[in-house]
Kinemage of the C-alpha trace (Angstrom):
@kinemage 1
@onewidth
@group {chain A} dominant
@subgroup {mainchain}
@vectorlist {calphas} color= white
{ca unk a 1} P 6.647 -23.686 -11.512
{ca unk a 2} L 7.144 -24.667 -15.037
{ca unk a 3} L 3.491 -25.130 -16.065
{ca unk a 4} L 2.221 -22.049 -14.136
{ca unk a 5} L 5.043 -20.167 -15.593
{ca unk a 6} L 3.487 -20.686 -19.213
{ca unk a 7} L -0.079 -20.200 -18.095
{ca unk a 8} L 1.280 -16.680 -16.839
{ca unk a 9} L 3.193 -16.023 -20.243
{ca unk a 10} L -0.428 -16.569 -22.006
{ca unk a 11} L -2.130 -14.519 -20.027
{ca unk a 12} L 0.374 -11.779 -19.946
{ca unk a 13} L 0.996 -12.289 -23.866
{ca unk a 14} L -2.762 -12.089 -24.062
{ca unk a 15} L -3.853 -9.121 -21.656
{ca unk a 16} L -1.231 -6.875 -22.911
{ca unk a 17} L -0.123 -6.685 -19.029
{ca unk a 18} L 2.703 -4.412 -17.572
{ca unk a 19} L 4.531 -4.931 -14.195
{ca unk a 20} L 6.722 -8.063 -12.591
{ca unk a 21} L 5.244 -11.546 -11.041
{ca unk a 22} L 7.409 -12.968 -8.579
{ca unk a 23} L 7.127 -16.078 -6.406
{ca unk a 24} L 8.934 -17.197 -3.471
{ca unk a 25} L 9.177 -20.065 -1.516
{ca unk a 26} L 11.287 -20.559 2.017
{ca unk a 27} L 13.827 -17.774 0.918
{ca unk a 28} L 14.272 -18.501 -2.135
{ca unk a 29} L 12.800 -17.411 -5.643
{ca unk a 30} L 11.154 -19.811 -7.689
{ca unk a 31} L 9.892 -17.376 -10.278
{ca unk a 32} L 10.449 -14.655 -11.707
{ca unk a 33} L 8.916 -12.110 -14.871
{ca unk a 34} L 8.988 -8.937 -16.318
{ca unk a 35} L 6.381 -7.929 -19.109
{ca unk a 36} L 5.564 -4.379 -20.780
{ca unk a 37} L 7.305 -1.027 -20.470
{ca unk a 38} L 8.327 1.378 -17.975
{ca unk a 39} L 8.551 4.117 -19.917
{ca unk a 40} L 6.087 3.918 -23.271
{ca unk a 41} L 7.553 6.915 -24.702
{ca unk a 42} L 11.285 5.753 -25.086
{ca unk a 43} L 10.473 2.461 -24.981
{ca unk a 44} L 11.873 1.036 -21.511
{ca unk a 45} L 10.961 -1.744 -20.351
{ca unk a 46} L 9.925 -3.209 -16.783
{ca unk a 47} L 12.770 -5.685 -15.336
{ca unk a 48} L 12.750 -7.260 -12.132
{ca unk a 49} L 14.476 -4.409 -10.127
{ca unk a 50} L 11.880 -2.117 -11.516
{ca unk a 51} L 10.027 0.592 -8.976
{ca unk a 52} L 6.515 0.359 -8.706
{ca unk a 53} L 4.080 2.570 -7.251
{ca unk a 54} L 2.166 0.116 -4.658
{ca unk a 55} L -0.937 2.626 -3.906
{ca unk a 56} L -2.526 1.113 -0.715
{ca unk a 57} L 0.309 -1.940 -0.058
{ca unk a 58} L 1.785 1.213 1.730
{ca unk a 59} L -0.946 0.557 4.158
{ca unk a 60} L 0.981 -1.586 5.803
{ca unk a 61} L 4.128 0.144 6.428
{ca unk a 62} L 2.303 2.716 7.308
{ca unk a 63} L 1.112 0.407 10.003
{ca unk a 64} L 4.385 -0.866 11.176
{ca unk a 65} L 5.486 2.750 11.444
{ca unk a 66} L 3.048 3.304 14.250
{ca unk a 67} L 3.417 -0.295 16.010
{ca unk a 68} L 7.325 0.680 16.105
{ca unk a 69} L 6.467 3.952 17.734
{ca unk a 70} L 4.100 1.762 19.885
{ca unk a 71} L 6.728 -0.635 20.810
{ca unk a 72} L 8.819 2.460 21.809
{ca unk a 73} L 6.346 3.549 23.963
{ca unk a 74} L 5.746 6.898 22.387
{ca unk a 75} L 2.351 6.018 20.899
{ca unk a 76} L -0.214 3.277 22.333
{ca unk a 77} L -3.125 1.899 20.880
{ca unk a 78} L -5.486 3.653 22.982
{ca unk a 79} L -4.098 7.001 22.198
{ca unk a 80} L -6.487 9.374 20.571
{ca unk a 81} L -6.189 11.329 17.290
{ca unk a 82} L -7.256 14.481 18.904
{ca unk a 83} L -4.419 13.962 21.661
{ca unk a 84} L -1.602 14.645 18.407
{ca unk a 85} L -4.052 16.792 15.947
{ca unk a 86} L -4.691 19.696 18.228
{ca unk a 87} L -6.876 21.931 16.521
{ca unk a 88} L -6.729 20.707 13.554
{ca unk a 89} L -9.386 18.348 11.615
{ca unk a 90} L -11.849 18.945 14.246
{ca unk a 91} L -14.203 17.217 12.894
{ca unk a 92} L -12.351 13.635 14.191
{ca unk a 93} L -14.080 12.795 16.924
{ca unk a 94} L -12.166 13.566 20.072
{ca unk a 95} L -12.508 9.277 21.329
{ca unk a 96} L -11.101 7.858 17.604
{ca unk a 97} L -7.817 6.016 18.647
{ca unk a 98} L -5.106 4.788 16.739
{ca unk a 99} L -6.285 1.225 17.196
{ca unk a 100} L -9.456 2.201 14.807
{ca unk a 101} L -7.679 4.539 12.338
{ca unk a 102} L -5.956 0.983 12.176
{ca unk a 103} L -8.554 -1.308 12.103
{ca unk a 104} L -10.614 0.970 9.565
{ca unk a 105} L -12.929 0.990 12.696
{ca unk a 106} L -12.754 4.376 13.514
{ca unk a 107} L -15.690 5.902 11.266
{ca unk a 108} L -14.271 9.264 10.008
{ca unk a 109} L -15.080 10.736 6.950
{ca unk a 110} L -13.185 9.614 3.774
{ca unk a 111} L -11.642 12.002 1.365
{ca unk a 112} L -11.053 8.702 -1.006
{ca unk a 113} L -14.562 7.173 -0.483
{ca unk a 114} L -13.992 3.447 -2.015
{ca unk a 115} L -17.506 2.588 -1.295
{ca unk a 116} L -18.829 5.237 -3.437
{ca unk a 117} L -20.096 2.985 -6.543
{ca unk a 118} L -19.050 6.216 -8.794
{ca unk a 119} L -16.160 6.525 -8.235
{ca unk a 120} L -13.451 5.129 -10.573
{ca unk a 121} L -10.027 5.351 -9.927
{ca unk a 122} L -8.882 5.777 -13.331
{ca unk a 123} L -10.544 9.008 -13.749
{ca unk a 124} L -11.237 10.858 -9.813
{ca unk a 125} L -9.920 14.087 -9.429
{ca unk a 126} L -8.456 15.148 -6.186
{ca unk a 127} L -9.847 17.985 -4.640
{ca unk a 128} L -6.984 19.964 -4.651
{ca unk a 129} L -4.225 19.794 -7.556
{ca unk a 130} L -2.255 17.091 -6.979
{ca unk a 131} L 1.324 19.061 -7.293
{ca unk a 132} L 0.330 20.756 -3.964
{ca unk a 133} L 0.328 17.268 -2.338
{ca unk a 134} L 3.339 16.509 -1.139
{ca unk a 135} L 4.027 16.309 1.971
{ca unk a 136} L 1.691 14.517 4.956
{ca unk a 137} L 0.679 18.092 6.276
{ca unk a 138} L -0.140 19.341 3.019
{ca unk a 139} L -3.118 16.582 2.673
{ca unk a 140} L -4.759 18.466 5.455
{ca unk a 141} L -6.479 20.403 2.826
{ca unk a 142} L -8.042 16.961 1.248
{ca unk a 143} L -8.701 15.587 4.919
{ca unk a 144} L -10.747 18.873 6.436
{ca unk a 145} L -14.889 18.866 6.219
{ca unk a 146} L -15.479 14.742 5.990
{ca unk a 147} L -18.020 14.334 8.787
{ca unk a 148} L -17.952 11.331 10.611
{ca unk a 149} L -20.038 8.476 9.160
{ca unk a 150} L -20.535 5.870 12.228
{ca unk a 151} L -19.450 5.716 16.003
{ca unk a 152} L -15.637 5.037 16.743
{ca unk a 153} L -15.432 1.349 16.907
{ca unk a 154} L -18.929 0.711 15.570
{ca unk a 155} L -18.246 -1.398 12.069
{ca unk a 156} L -15.127 -1.912 9.196
{ca unk a 157} L -15.131 0.936 6.644
{ca unk a 158} L -11.950 0.831 4.452
{ca unk a 159} L -10.953 4.714 5.057
{ca unk a 160} L -7.961 6.038 3.161
{ca unk a 161} L -8.311 9.552 5.428
{ca unk a 162} L -7.734 7.339 8.590
{ca unk a 163} L -4.412 6.243 7.476
{ca unk a 164} L -2.811 9.731 6.490
{ca unk a 165} L -3.923 10.446 10.272
{ca unk a 166} L -2.364 7.646 11.411
{ca unk a 167} L 0.932 9.701 9.358
{ca unk a 168} L 0.158 12.871 11.043
{ca unk a 169} L -0.228 11.326 13.909
{ca unk a 170} L 3.415 9.068 13.439
{ca unk a 171} L 4.959 12.482 11.954
{ca unk a 172} L 4.303 14.828 14.763
{ca unk a 173} L 4.935 12.781 17.660
{ca unk a 174} L 8.346 11.393 16.194
{ca unk a 175} L 9.344 14.885 14.901
{ca unk a 176} L 10.493 13.560 11.642
{ca unk a 177} L 8.623 13.627 8.499
{ca unk a 178} L 6.817 11.091 7.999
{ca unk a 179} L 8.584 9.667 5.008
{ca unk a 180} L 11.705 10.078 6.224
{ca unk a 181} L 10.320 7.955 9.424
{ca unk a 182} L 8.933 5.345 7.667
{ca unk a 183} L 11.824 4.656 6.055
{ca unk a 184} L 14.160 4.145 9.072
{ca unk a 185} L 11.614 2.450 11.249
{ca unk a 186} L 10.224 -0.404 7.997
{ca unk a 187} L 12.657 -0.235 5.074
{ca unk a 188} L 16.124 0.164 7.059
{ca unk a 189} L 15.477 -2.745 8.937
{ca unk a 190} L 13.528 -5.022 6.362
{ca unk a 191} L 16.221 -4.469 3.353
{ca unk a 192} L 13.989 -2.641 1.840
{ca unk a 193} L 16.760 -0.562 -0.484
{ca unk a 194} L 14.570 0.015 -3.301
{ca unk a 195} L 11.630 1.489 -1.270
{ca unk a 196} L 11.079 4.943 -0.914
{ca unk a 197} L 8.170 7.791 -1.504
{ca unk a 198} L 9.234 9.272 -4.735
{ca unk a 199} L 7.382 12.129 -6.625
{ca unk a 200} L 5.536 11.304 -9.718
{ca unk a 201} L 7.033 14.338 -11.893
{ca unk a 202} L 10.873 13.342 -10.853
{ca unk a 203} L 10.953 9.378 -11.254
{ca unk a 204} L 14.551 7.680 -11.004
{ca unk a 205} L 15.614 5.760 -14.127
{ca unk a 206} L 14.601 2.594 -12.753
{ca unk a 207} L 10.860 3.541 -11.241
{ca unk a 208} L 7.869 2.422 -14.069
{ca unk a 209} L 5.660 5.508 -14.907
{ca unk a 210} L 1.497 4.310 -14.247
{ca unk a 211} L -0.217 4.460 -17.474
{ca unk a 212} L -4.411 4.673 -17.931
{ca unk a 213} L -5.991 5.081 -21.320
{ca unk a 214} L -7.504 7.789 -21.764
{ca unk a 215} L -9.588 8.228 -25.715
{ca unk a 216} L -6.843 4.690 -26.526
{ca unk a 217} L -4.203 6.673 -26.152
{ca unk a 218} L -1.678 5.949 -23.185
{ca unk a 219} L -1.059 9.089 -20.923
{ca unk a 220} L 0.914 8.424 -17.738
{ca unk a 221} L -0.973 9.243 -14.233
{ca unk a 222} L 0.803 11.891 -12.982
{ca unk a 223} L -2.343 14.138 -13.219
{ca unk a 224} L -4.118 11.576 -11.596
{ca unk a 225} L -2.423 10.610 -7.688
{ca unk a 226} L -0.950 13.058 -5.352
{ca unk a 227} L 2.283 14.249 -6.590
{ca unk a 228} L 4.191 12.431 -3.554
{ca unk a 229} L 2.466 9.775 -1.114
{ca unk a 230} L 1.649 9.548 2.042
{ca unk a 231} L 0.504 7.102 4.988
{ca unk a 232} L -2.595 6.064 2.437
{ca unk a 233} L -0.672 5.376 -0.822
{ca unk a 234} L 1.935 6.096 -2.845
{ca unk a 235} L 5.392 4.561 -1.705
{ca unk a 236} L 7.147 2.744 -4.586
{ca unk a 237} L 8.931 -0.873 -4.319
{ca unk a 238} L 10.147 -3.625 -6.102
{ca unk a 239} L 9.381 -7.363 -5.958
{ca unk a 240} L 12.646 -8.312 -3.845
{ca unk a 241} L 11.572 -5.598 -1.912
{ca unk a 242} L 8.385 -6.641 -0.734
{ca unk a 243} L 9.197 -10.116 -0.392
{ca unk a 244} L 12.295 -9.195 2.009
{ca unk a 245} L 9.094 -6.974 4.128
{ca unk a 246} L 7.295 -10.491 4.490
{ca unk a 247} L 10.482 -11.888 5.632
{ca unk a 248} L 11.559 -9.157 8.226
{ca unk a 249} L 8.171 -9.127 9.656
{ca unk a 250} L 7.667 -12.331 10.582
{ca unk a 251} L 10.792 -12.601 11.860
{ca unk a 252} L 10.891 -9.934 14.387
{ca unk a 253} L 13.223 -7.530 12.420
{ca unk a 254} L 10.686 -4.592 12.016
{ca unk a 255} L 8.465 -5.008 15.003
{ca unk a 256} L 8.944 -7.937 17.523
{ca unk a 257} L 7.190 -11.128 16.443
{ca unk a 258} L 4.447 -10.304 18.967
{ca unk a 259} L 3.487 -7.268 17.410
{ca unk a 260} L 3.773 -8.965 14.065
{ca unk a 261} L 1.028 -11.386 15.392
{ca unk a 262} L -0.722 -8.619 16.626
{ca unk a 263} L -1.070 -6.532 12.974
{ca unk a 264} L -1.978 -10.109 11.424
{ca unk a 265} L -4.810 -10.774 13.981
{ca unk a 266} L -8.330 -9.875 12.645
{ca unk a 267} L -9.803 -6.995 14.040
{ca unk a 268} L -12.861 -7.721 11.532
{ca unk a 269} L -13.406 -10.337 9.317
{ca unk a 270} L -11.105 -9.989 6.813
{ca unk a 271} L -8.492 -7.137 8.243
{ca unk a 272} L -5.707 -7.046 10.627
{ca unk a 273} L -3.739 -3.984 11.768
{ca unk a 274} L -2.631 -2.276 8.127
{ca unk a 275} L -2.770 -5.842 6.792
{ca unk a 276} L -5.928 -7.511 4.672
{ca unk a 277} L -6.320 -11.714 5.763
{ca unk a 278} L -7.768 -14.583 4.814
{ca unk a 279} L -8.048 -16.454 8.550
{ca unk a 280} L -9.245 -19.568 7.255
{ca unk a 281} L -5.374 -20.484 5.385
{ca unk a 282} L -3.059 -17.895 7.546
{ca unk a 283} L -2.636 -15.646 4.528
{ca unk a 284} L -1.497 -12.143 4.919
{ca unk a 285} L -2.268 -9.070 2.180
{ca unk a 286} L -1.224 -6.555 0.492
{ca unk a 287} L -2.897 -4.671 -2.266
{ca unk a 288} L -3.525 -1.845 -3.856
{ca unk a 289} L -4.818 -0.258 -6.831
{ca unk a 290} L -4.818 3.569 -8.149
{ca unk a 291} L -4.974 5.264 -11.676
{ca unk a 292} L -2.245 3.311 -13.346
{ca unk a 293} L -0.844 0.861 -10.503
{ca unk a 294} L -1.991 -2.614 -9.201
{ca unk a 295} L -0.690 -4.172 -6.819
{ca unk a 296} L -0.987 -7.429 -4.849
{ca unk a 297} L 1.401 -9.605 -2.839
{ca unk a 298} L 0.110 -12.883 -0.545
{ca unk a 299} L 1.936 -14.203 1.902
{ca unk a 300} L 1.880 -17.930 3.479
{ca unk a 301} L 3.643 -17.719 6.859
{ca unk a 302} L 3.428 -21.683 7.273
{ca unk a 303} L 5.028 -22.116 3.834
{ca unk a 304} L 7.091 -19.025 3.554
{ca unk a 305} L 5.457 -18.905 0.084
{ca unk a 306} L 5.110 -15.262 -1.096
{ca unk a 307} L 3.377 -14.196 -4.459
{ca unk a 308} L 3.573 -10.608 -5.972
{ca unk a 309} L 2.219 -9.063 -9.354
{ca unk a 310} L 3.546 -5.001 -9.185
{ca unk a 311} L 1.715 -3.422 -12.710
{ca unk a 312} L 2.108 -0.221 -13.895
{ca unk a 313} L -1.207 -0.366 -15.770
{ca unk a 314} L -4.277 -2.256 -15.198
{ca unk a 315} L -4.809 -4.644 -18.128
{ca unk a 316} L -4.130 -8.348 -16.770
{ca unk a 317} L -2.735 -6.842 -13.392
{ca unk a 318} L -6.296 -8.559 -11.629
{ca unk a 319} L -6.268 -11.863 -13.692
{ca unk a 320} L -2.811 -12.956 -13.040
{ca unk a 321} L -3.527 -12.344 -9.023
{ca unk a 322} L -6.147 -14.646 -9.318
{ca unk a 323} L -4.204 -17.136 -11.931
{ca unk a 324} L -1.433 -17.133 -8.718
{ca unk a 325} L -3.686 -17.537 -6.226
{ca unk a 326} L -5.415 -20.439 -7.847
{ca unk a 327} L -2.034 -21.964 -8.910
{ca unk a 328} L 0.559 -21.430 -6.226
{ca unk a 329} L -1.320 -21.438 -2.788
{ca unk a 330} L -3.661 -24.153 -3.659
């Protein structure tokens, strides 16, 4: 890994990258490096155990939380959202199923539509004040009022709302707050002790603030994202915990190995249930992008090979992800 490590150092320095890069093979860490600052105001550097927000990487954990409830018989892939939502969110059709929500084939309207070409994740404004989004039930205020885009099952279209609805379904089915449910059903069995839905306005000492540039000045993303995430994004994790997630998933410690294969089976060209896929190479992928957040982790189960990039600012993150894809997986 000497040559890729030098390339990573050079690219990180040239781009001002702020975050952590890690590569694991066969259960051993072969490369791990931290760059930049977790807290720019106080000059606190990022470290290998820094907790970073992973944005939509959260969707994989949401999917596994839901699938664990399916394994227990509390839900089924064919369960309709309406059977759990009751009178809430009446624009969601009565025939929309858990499986369609998991695979982004539900057709429901999206509160944060990433297919909108005018959307700039560094500049968007939530439809309600971000401090009002602290529990999953709070998200009803932003989920409501979005008309369906197409008939359920018709096609794939990435949908953030679908994963908040899944969190609501899981929460109401289990009788447990979704944040706690994800911890018990996914993080604990995977040994992910540093992974949690943290509040952006009260981050603990090892968590990195996310940063965006506004008029040339670095500002935290506290006004850009919900104060506490839910099923579609917002969990914080470390590079070590992400590696532990992949190992635990394919070893059957979170859900059975049969269900691990099911969530990483393509339902569309490049998506399973909560996971992006590259079927030709057998790769499973988690990724996320938000204001002050960039994350990507790729797992090759045949070689037990993982590479992960976590960043608390956009600069250089995409370029490092591409470098790793080309230098590590080839």
